[in-house]
N, C-alpha and C positions, 0 to 999 in steps of 0.2 A: 444418217449422215451426221458428221460432227458439226457442232455449232461454231461458226467462224469466230465468234466473239470469245470463245473459250481457248483459242489457240494462243500460245505465247507470242508476245510481240518483241522479237529480237531486233536490237538496233543494227544498222548496217555496219560492216567492218570500218575501222577508222579511216582507211585510205579512201573509202567511198563517202565519207562525211566531211563537210567543210570544216576547217579549223575553228571558225567562229562558233559552230554548234558544239564542238568538243570543248571549247573554252567555256561556253555557257554551262555545260554539264559539270566541268571541273569546278567552276566557281560555286555552283549549287552544292556540290559535294563538300566544299570548304565553308559552306554557310555564309557566303559573302553577298547574297541577294543581288545577283546580276540582272541587268536589264539592257535592252538595246536602245541606244539613243537615236535621235533623228538623223545623225550622220552615219549610222550603221556600226558605230563603235559599241563595244560592250562596256557599260558603266557598272561599277560596283563599289562597295564600301569596305575598307579594311582599317580597323582601329580608328573609327570615326573620321577617316579621310576618304574623300571621293577620288577614285582612280578609274582609269579606262584601259581597255585593250583594243588595239586596232590590228586587224589582220590584213597583211598584204600577200595575196596569192601569187605564187610563182608556178613555173612549169613542173619542177621536180620537188620543190619544198616551199613552205610558206614561212613568212616572217611574222612573229608575234611581238608587237610593241606594247609594253605595259608603261603607262605614263600618267602623270598628274600635274596639276598646275595650282599654284597658290598665290593669292594676293600677298604682296610683301607688306609686313606689318610696319607701322610707324616707328616702332622701336629699333628697326634696322636702319643703319646710317644711309642717307640718301646718295652718298658718293657712289656713282656707277662703277668706278674702278674697284672699290671695295666689294661691291656685289658681284662683279664679274670675276674678281680674284677668288671669291668664295666658290663660284661655279667651276673655275679652273681647278681648284683643290679637289672638288668632288670628281670631276672628269678624269683627272690624273691619278687620284688616290683610290677611287673605287672603280675598278676596271670596267665593269659592265655599264655603269650609269653615265648617261650624258646629262649635262646640266646647262641651262641657259636662262637668260632674262628676256622676256617679251612683254612689252606694254605694261610694265610694273608687276609682272607675275614671274615667279620662279617656276621653271618648267624642268621636270626630271623625267627621264625615259630610260627604259632597258629594252633592247631589241635582242631577240633570240630566234635562231632558226629552228623550225619544228618540221620534222619529217612527216610525210603523209600518213604513215602507220603509227606515229607516236602520239601518246596521250600527253596533253600539255600541263597536267596538274602539277607535277614537280617543278617545272620551269616557271609556272605562274607563282608558286610559293616563293621561289628564289627571287624572281623579279619584284614581287610586292615587298618582300623583306628588305631588299637592297634599296628600293625607292624610299621606304619609310625611314631607314637608317640614314640615307643620304639627306633627307629633309631635315632631320634633327641635327646632323653633322654640319650642314650648310649654315643653318641658323646660329648654332653655337659658335662656329668658326668666325663667321662674319662679325658677330658681336664682340667676341673675345679678342680677335686679332685686330680689329679696328680700334678697340680701347688700348691695346698694347702699343699700337703704332703712335697713339697720342701720348704715350708715357703714363697711362692710367692702369690701375689694377684691372686685369682682364675679367675678373669676376667669374671664375670657373664654376660650373654647376655643382650643387651639393652631391656628394658621393663620388666626385672625381678622385682617382687614386692619388695618394700622397706623393708629392714631387712632380705632379703633372705640370708641364710648362706649355705655354702657347708658342708653337713654332712659327717660323716665317711662312708667308704665302709661298706656294710652290712656284709661282711666277715672279717672285720678288727680284730675281737676278736680272730682269729686263727693265725694271723701273723701281721707283720708290727710293727710300733713304739709303738702302745698302747699295743701290746702283750708283748713287752720287758718291758714296764713300769709296767705291771701287774705281772711280774714274781716274785716268792717268793725271799726274801732276802737271803735264804740259798743256792742259786745257782741251786736248782733243778728246773725242768721245771713245777712243780705243778701238773703233771698228775699222776694218779694212774694206775699201771700196764703197760703192753705193748700193743701196737696197732697192 
C-alpha cells in the first residue's frame, strides 16, 4: 500500500477556495508577508507601508478591497477643505482609488470584483500600486496647491519635469478664489433655484 504522506497535496480549484485564502497565497508569492488581523482582514507590507485587504463575499463573485490609512503629518495644512480637495483630486483623477479623511487619517481604497475561478494576484499588484501612487500624489498636491493658493512658491519635488505647473483643485469651480472671481457682477450667486 502507498504511504499516504507521499501523495501530492493538490490545492482545491480556485472556485472551491475562499478569496481570502487566494489573497494570502498571492501576497506570499509577491513576498509581502501577509497576516490575518483580528478583524479577519489580510494585513501586509508594501514598500514599507502597511496595507490591508478586506474580502466581501457575494453569491456569484467577491469584492476585494485593498486599503491603507495614514496619520496626516503636521507638515500638511490643517485646513480641512484643503485636505478634502486633495482627496477629491485623487478620487476624480485616479479612477479606481477612493480617498477620504477620517479622524485625522488619510484613507485610500481600491475595490475590485474577483470572479470565483480568478486568481487575485494581478489585481492585487494593480491595487497596491495605485494606492501607493495615490498616497504620494495626495501629499504632494496638498502641499503644493495649498502653497500656490497662498501665492507662495509651490516647491515642486526634485526631479519634476521642467515646466511642471501646479494646477487648480479639480473641485475649485464650486468654491475658493476662482468661484468668487466667476460670480456675477449683480451680486447674485449665479445659481438657478434652491438646492
